[in-house]
C-alpha positions as CSV (number, residue, x, y, z in Angstrom):
1,M,0.0,0.0,0.0
2,N,1.2,3.5,-0.7
3,W,0.7,5.4,2.6
4,E,0.8,9.2,2.6
5,R,2.0,9.4,6.2
6,E,5.7,8.8,7.0
7,T,4.7,7.1,10.3
8,S,2.6,4.6,8.4
9,R,5.4,4.0,5.8
10,V,8.0,3.4,8.5
11,L,5.8,1.0,10.5
12,E,4.9,-0.9,7.3
13,Q,8.5,-1.2,6.3
14,E,9.3,-2.7,9.7
15,H,6.3,-5.0,9.3
16,R,7.7,-6.2,6.0
17,E,11.1,-6.9,7.4
18,N,9.6,-8.7,10.3
19,L,7.4,-10.8,8.0
20,E,10.4,-11.7,5.9
21,L,12.3,-12.9,9.0
22,M,9.3,-14.9,10.2
23,A,8.8,-16.5,6.7
24,Q,12.5,-17.5,6.6
25,L,12.4,-19.0,10.0
26,E,9.1,-20.8,9.3
27,A,10.4,-22.3,6.0
28,R,13.7,-23.4,7.6
29,L,11.9,-25.1,10.6
30,A,9.3,-26.7,8.4
31,R,12.0,-28.1,6.1
32,A,13.8,-29.5,9.1
33,G,10.7,-31.1,10.6
34,R,11.7,-33.1,13.7
35,N,15.3,-33.1,12.7
36,V,16.2,-29.5,13.6
37,N,19.9,-29.0,13.3
38,L,20.9,-25.9,15.3
39,A,24.4,-26.2,14.0
40,E,23.2,-25.4,10.5
41,P,24.8,-22.0,9.7
42,E,21.7,-20.5,8.0
43,L,19.4,-21.5,10.9
44,A,22.0,-20.2,13.5
45,R,22.2,-16.9,11.6
46,L,18.4,-16.6,11.5
47,L,18.1,-17.4,15.2
48,T,20.8,-14.8,16.0
49,Q,18.9,-12.3,13.9
50,L,15.6,-13.3,15.7
51,A,17.2,-12.8,19.1
52,G,18.4,-9.3,18.2
53,H,15.0,-8.5,16.7
54,L,13.3,-9.6,19.9
55,E,15.8,-7.6,22.1
56,R,15.6,-4.3,20.2
57,E,12.8,-4.0,17.6
58,V,9.8,-5.6,19.3
59,A,10.1,-3.4,22.4
60,R,10.9,-0.3,20.4
61,H,8.0,-0.8,17.9
62,F,5.5,-1.8,20.6
63,D,6.5,1.0,23.0
64,F,6.2,3.6,20.2
65,E,2.7,2.4,19.3
66,E,1.6,2.2,22.9
67,Q,3.1,5.6,24.0
68,E,2.6,7.7,20.9
69,L,-0.1,6.2,18.7
70,F,-2.6,4.4,20.9
71,P,-3.4,7.4,23.1
72,R,-4.2,9.4,20.0
73,L,-6.4,6.6,18.7
74,Q,-8.1,6.2,22.0
75,E,-8.9,10.0,22.1
76,A,-10.3,9.7,18.5
77,G,-12.7,7.0,19.7
78,D,-10.8,4.0,18.4
79,G,-10.5,2.3,21.8
80,D,-11.5,-1.2,20.6
81,I,-8.6,-1.6,18.2
82,V,-6.3,-0.1,20.8
83,A,-7.4,-2.7,23.4
84,L,-7.0,-5.6,20.9
85,L,-3.6,-4.5,19.8
86,T,-2.4,-3.9,23.3
87,D,-3.5,-7.4,24.3
88,E,-1.7,-8.8,21.4
89,H,1.5,-6.9,22.3
90,A,1.3,-8.4,25.8
91,A,1.0,-11.9,24.4
92,I,3.8,-11.4,21.9
93,R,6.1,-9.9,24.6
94,E,5.4,-13.0,26.8
95,V,6.5,-15.3,24.0
96,A,9.4,-13.1,23.1
97,A,10.7,-13.1,26.7
98,E,10.8,-16.9,26.7
99,L,12.2,-17.2,23.2
100,Q,14.9,-14.5,23.2
101,P,17.4,-16.3,25.4
102,L,16.7,-19.6,23.7
103,A,17.3,-18.0,20.3
104,R,20.4,-16.2,21.5
105,A,21.9,-19.5,22.9
106,A,21.0,-21.4,19.8
107,G,22.6,-18.8,17.5
108,R,25.8,-19.2,19.5
109,G,25.6,-23.0,19.4
110,E,25.1,-23.2,23.1
111,L,21.5,-24.4,23.4
112,A,21.0,-27.7,25.2
113,A,19.5,-30.3,23.0
114,A,16.7,-30.8,25.5
115,D,15.6,-27.2,24.9
116,T,15.3,-27.5,21.1
117,P,11.6,-28.5,21.1
118,L,10.8,-25.5,23.3
119,L,12.8,-23.2,21.0
120,V,10.9,-24.6,17.9
121,R,7.5,-24.4,19.6
122,S,8.1,-20.9,20.9
123,T,9.4,-19.7,17.5
124,M,6.3,-21.1,15.7
125,E,4.1,-19.5,18.3
126,L,5.8,-16.2,17.8
127,I,5.5,-16.5,14.0
128,E,1.8,-17.2,14.2
129,R,1.2,-14.3,16.6
130,Q,3.3,-11.8,14.8
131,M,1.9,-12.6,11.4
132,A,-1.7,-12.2,12.6
133,H,-0.8,-9.0,14.5
134,I,0.9,-7.4,11.6
135,Q,-2.1,-8.2,9.4
136,K,-4.4,-6.5,11.9
137,E,-2.1,-3.4,12.1
138,G,-1.9,-3.2,8.3
139,M,-5.7,-3.5,7.9
140,A,-6.7,-1.3,10.8
141,L,-4.0,0.7,12.6
142,L,-2.2,2.1,9.5
143,P,-5.4,3.3,7.7
144,L,-6.6,4.9,11.0
145,L,-3.2,6.7,11.3
146,E,-3.6,8.0,7.7
147,D,-6.8,9.8,8.7
148,L,-5.8,10.8,12.2
149,L,-2.4,12.3,11.8
150,D,-1.9,15.7,10.3
151,E,1.3,16.5,8.4
152,D,3.1,18.2,11.3
153,T,2.2,15.5,13.8
154,D,3.2,12.8,11.4
155,R,6.6,14.5,10.8
156,E,7.2,14.9,14.5
157,L,6.3,11.2,15.2
158,A,8.4,9.9,12.4
159,M,11.4,11.9,13.6
160,A,10.9,10.7,17.2
161,Y,10.6,7.1,16.1
162,A,13.7,7.3,13.9
163,S,15.7,8.6,16.9
164,A,14.4,6.1,19.4
């Protein structure tokens, strides 16, 4: 979609990057089936990338939405979508908190074999939750921002997010 607002464009770009990472992980894990080889260099790279993403980007992205965008939407009368997305953020954060240290250890080749099923299960849960969440934001949040934000507010938000 071609968004007019810079805030929408930046968030959508992050969504695309996130979906790409999730798709790569899902494909790699699906190919491996029950024989996940954490020593495989590509999988280790993806898990290291995932760990970094969970450390930095999930918190940054969600915090920005919750602190800067959701209050504006709430004031505009869009509290239902705010409540839904906030609940989803909490659920994703919970999975991310469990998954991040597992992914970090796996990326370094230090994950205990007994923890591999938990890593795979948590990764697949994160993928499912993230994909559904991003779809909702693309269909609801971003269009609402297009209508809600004026040019000056959009510029200020985009600059603030870029420096976060």
